[in-house]
N, C-alpha and C positions, 0 to 999 in steps of 0.2 A: 582848516575850515576853508570849501569852495566860496566865492563871493555869488552871490545872486545879484545879477545885473536886470533891473525892471527899467526895458524901454517905456518912452511916451506912447502914446495910444496913435501919432503921427509919425512914429518910425518908420522910416522904409530901408530894409536891408539892401544890401549892395547890389545882392544878385537879382532883386527886383526892378533896377532900373534900366531905362530903355536906353540901348546903345546910341551913342550921338548918330552914327551912321543910318539906322536905321529911323530913326526920329527925323532926319533930312529929306529921306528917300519918301517918306509919307507926305512933308509935309512939301518937297516937291510933285509929286503926285497929284493931291489936293489943288495947289496952283493950278497945274497944265489943265484940272476939270475947271479952273473957273471957280474952285469953292474956298470959302474961307471958315471960320467958326462953324458961323451958322447956319451953311450951305452943308456942314458935317453933320451937323444936328438933323437939317432936313431930309439927307440922306439917309440915316439910319446905319447903326453900326454894323449891320451885315450886310449892306447894299455897298459901305464902303470898302469894309472888308473881301468882297467880290472881286471889284471894281480893281483894288491893287494888287489881287492876286492876278488877276490876267492881266494887270499892264505890267508887273515885275514878271512873269512868265513870257510873254509875247514876244521879249525881246531877243529872246533864242532864237524861235520861229519863222520861217522856215528855215531849218539848217537846211546847209549843202549836201545833196544826194551822192553818198559812194558809188561813182562808177563800177564796183566789183558785186555792188546788190542792185543792180542795175536792168533787171533781164529783159525791158521793151516789153513787159507782160498788160493786159489790161486791165488797169484799177477796178475793183468794185466800186459803186457808185457810195462816196460818201454818207448818202443821207441813209441810204438801205441799211449799212453797216454799221451805225449810228444807232439803230433802231433793231438789231437783231443781236439781242446779246445775253449769255448766257451767266446769268449775277446771282444764285439763289440767294445771298443775303438780301436782295431785294423782292424778289419776286423768280417763281418758277415757270412765269409767262416772259418769252423775250420780247415782246413788244411794251409790256408794264415796266423795264427795267429803267431806261433812261429816263422818265419822269421820277421815277422811286427814287433814284442813285441822287437825283440833285440836295438832296437834302443831307448828304453824308461830308461834315467838314475835311478840309482836306490842308487847309493852313491853319497853326502850322503843322507837320506831319514828321515829328521823328524816326529814323530809323536807326536800329540797333544791329550794330555787328557785334556778334560775339561768338564764346564759344571757343576750340584749338585753336586763336590766332594772337600773335605776337600783339597785335595793334588793335585791340578792341575799342572803337567809335562809335559815336553817337551822332548823325549830323542830318540836321531836317532837307527834305527833298528840293528844298528854295537852292540848296549847295549843289547837288550834283552837278547840276550845268556851267556852277562855276570851278569844279574840279577836273571834270571828265567832260570834254569838249564834244558836242553833240552830231552826230551826224543821221541821213536819213537812208533808210535802207527798206527796198521793195520785197515784201517777202511772200509767200502763200501760208494761210493759216489751215488749218483741215482738223476739225473737230470730231471726237468720237462717235458723234450724231450722225457721221458721213455727209456734212454741208462742208461747206468751201468758202475762203473770199481772199483775195489778193489787197493789201492794205500797205502803205507806206507810213513804216514806222520812223519815229525818230527816236535817240537814244544812244548808248555807246555800249562797249563789248563789257560783259560783265567782269570777264577777267581781270578789269583794270581796277574794280572796286577790290576785287579778292586778292590783288597782288599790292592794293595800298594797305589791305589788313596782314597780309605778310602769313598765313596758315601754316602752323606748324606740321612737320612729319606726319603725325598721328591724323590728320586731317583729312578724312576719304569721302567724306559728300558733307552738304551744304542741303541744310532743313531753312525752309522760310517761311514766315506765317502773315496774315494779313490781319487788320484790325480786328476787333471786338466790340462791336459798339450797337447790343440791340435797340437801343433808343433813336438811332439812327437808320436801318437798315430792319423792317419788318420782316424781310424773308428768316431772318434770324430769329425771330420770335415765333412763328409760324413755324417753323421746321425744327422745334424742340429736341426731337429725337437726335438731328445731324451733331456730330464732333465742335463745335464751332470753338472757337478759330477757322478757318481754311490754313490748310498749311500744306506743304508738298517737298520734293527733295529731290537734288539731282548730285548724282556723282560727279567728284573733284574733276576729273576731266571734259564729262561734259559741262561741267560749269564754266574751264576753262576755255571751250571751244570757243574759235572767233566768232562762227553762228548765232552764240549764245547774249543776247541783247537786252539789258535793262532798257527799258521804252518809258519815257517821260510825253510822248507825245504821237499824234498820228494824220494824217493827211496835212503836214505842215504846220499844225498847231499844238497848243498843249492836251494831252489825254484829258477827256472828257469824262466824266465820273465814270459811268455807264463801260467805258473799257478798263478800268483800272487806275482811274487817275489816283495817286499824283506819280505812282510809278511802278510799272510793273514787269515781271518777266516775258521775255519772249523765244521760245524753243523751238524752230519752224520745222523739225525734223520727226516730232513728236504731237499727239494729241493734244486740243487745245486745254486738256484741262490741264496738264503739266505748266502751262502759262498762268501762274499764281498773278491774280490782280492786288492792288493798293498792298502793296509791301510794306509791313512795318517793323520787319525782322530776320535777317538769316543769322544760322546759326553753324559752325564746323564742328561738325562732331566727325567718331570714329566707324560708327556701323553703319549699315544701313537704317534710315529712317523710315517709318510708314508714313503713307500720303493719305488723303483725307477721304478719298474715295475708295483707295485700296483697304482703308478701314471697314470700308461699308460694302464692300462683291470687289472680291479679290481676285475674281477669274474675270470678271468686266473691266477693269481697270488698273491690271497690274502697273507695278514702279514704274519698269520700264518704258511703255506706250510708244514706242516707238511706229511711224504710221505704217500697217504693213498690208496689204490690200489681199496676202495669201492666208489671212489672218483673219478669221470674223469675229465680231463681237457676239456672245451667245444669242444675241436678239434681232440681228440684223448683218446682211453681208458688207464689208469695206472694199470690196473690188471698185466700187465706184462713188461717187460724192457728187451733192448738189451745188452747182453756185448760187450764192444765194439771191443776186440779184437779175439771174438771165433764167433759173433753174433750170440751164444748161445742164445736163446727167457727162460725167467727164472721166475717164479712167483714173483709178486713184494710181499714185507712184509710192515703189519704195520709198522709205522716210521723206515723203513727201516732197521728191525729187532733187531730195539733198543726200543722196547715196554717195556722189563722188566724194561729199564732204567729210561725209561721219560715219559709214560704213567702216573704215577702219578701226573707230572705238568698239566694234563689236566685233571683232576677230573676223571680218568680210571686207576683201578687196571689191 
C-alpha cells in the first residue's frame, strides 16, 4: 500500500525555492537604487519588476557592431521606427501598437526548443545573451505593404541556437510560435477570426543562413515590446511578416508547415515570401517602397538587396 504524505500548510517544495544567485542579484539591484524593504513596497511589485528587467538586460547593450553588417546606410529615425509597427496582436493601427504593447509581460519568458532535435530545451530569454554573444547588425527591413526602414539590430545568428539543439537528419523546417495571451493583447480579442497565436516557418537552410538573426535588441537597447520583445526573428531578404515577434517556441519538423498569413490568404502571403520587385502583390506593386521616416520612394531590390548572399538558396546565382 502506498504511503500518503501529508504536507503541512507551510511546506515549500525545493523547486519553488528562489536560487541564491537570483536573490543576491535582486538585492544588489535594489541597493543600487537606494531601496530597502520599505522602498520595495513603495515602488510596487510591477515597478520593481520592470526596473530589474531593464537593469539586467541593459548591461549587454549596446553590443559591438559587426563590421561585416555595417554598410554605412543612413538609419531610420529611432522614434519613428518605434511608433510604426505591425503587430496585430495589439492593434491594426500602427501608431497604437507601442502604447498597447506595454501591457505585455516579458519576464520571465521561457522559450521552448522541441521537435526533431537531439537536445530539446527550454530556456528563458534572459539566458540567450549569456549563451550566445550578442552583436549589432544594420539591416534593411522591407514590409509586404511596400514600406521600409533601416535599423541596427542586436542579436546573434539563429544557427547558433539550432546547432545547440542538434537537429535530427529528418528535420527540414523550423516552425516558430509567438505568445497566446488575449488578456494582454487586445487585438487577439478583437480579431477572433484569426488563427492565433501567430506562427511562421523557414526551411532549414534558410534558418541556418548567417544572415538569419535572433534579435534581442534594436538601436543599442533591449527590444521594446512593440518591436517584438524579448526576442524576435529577423530574416532581411524576406518580407517583414516572416520575421515573427516575441517568440516562445521553435519546433523542428519534417514537412513544410503553413504560416499564419498563408492560411488566411496564400495568394498574397506565400510561405517563401522573398522580396521580389517583379512579382506584384495582388493589390499593389512591389517595384518600389516608401522609407517611413522620409517618405522617399525607393526602387525595391531583389531579395531586399541581399541577393549575393541568398540567391543560391533558390537555385539562382
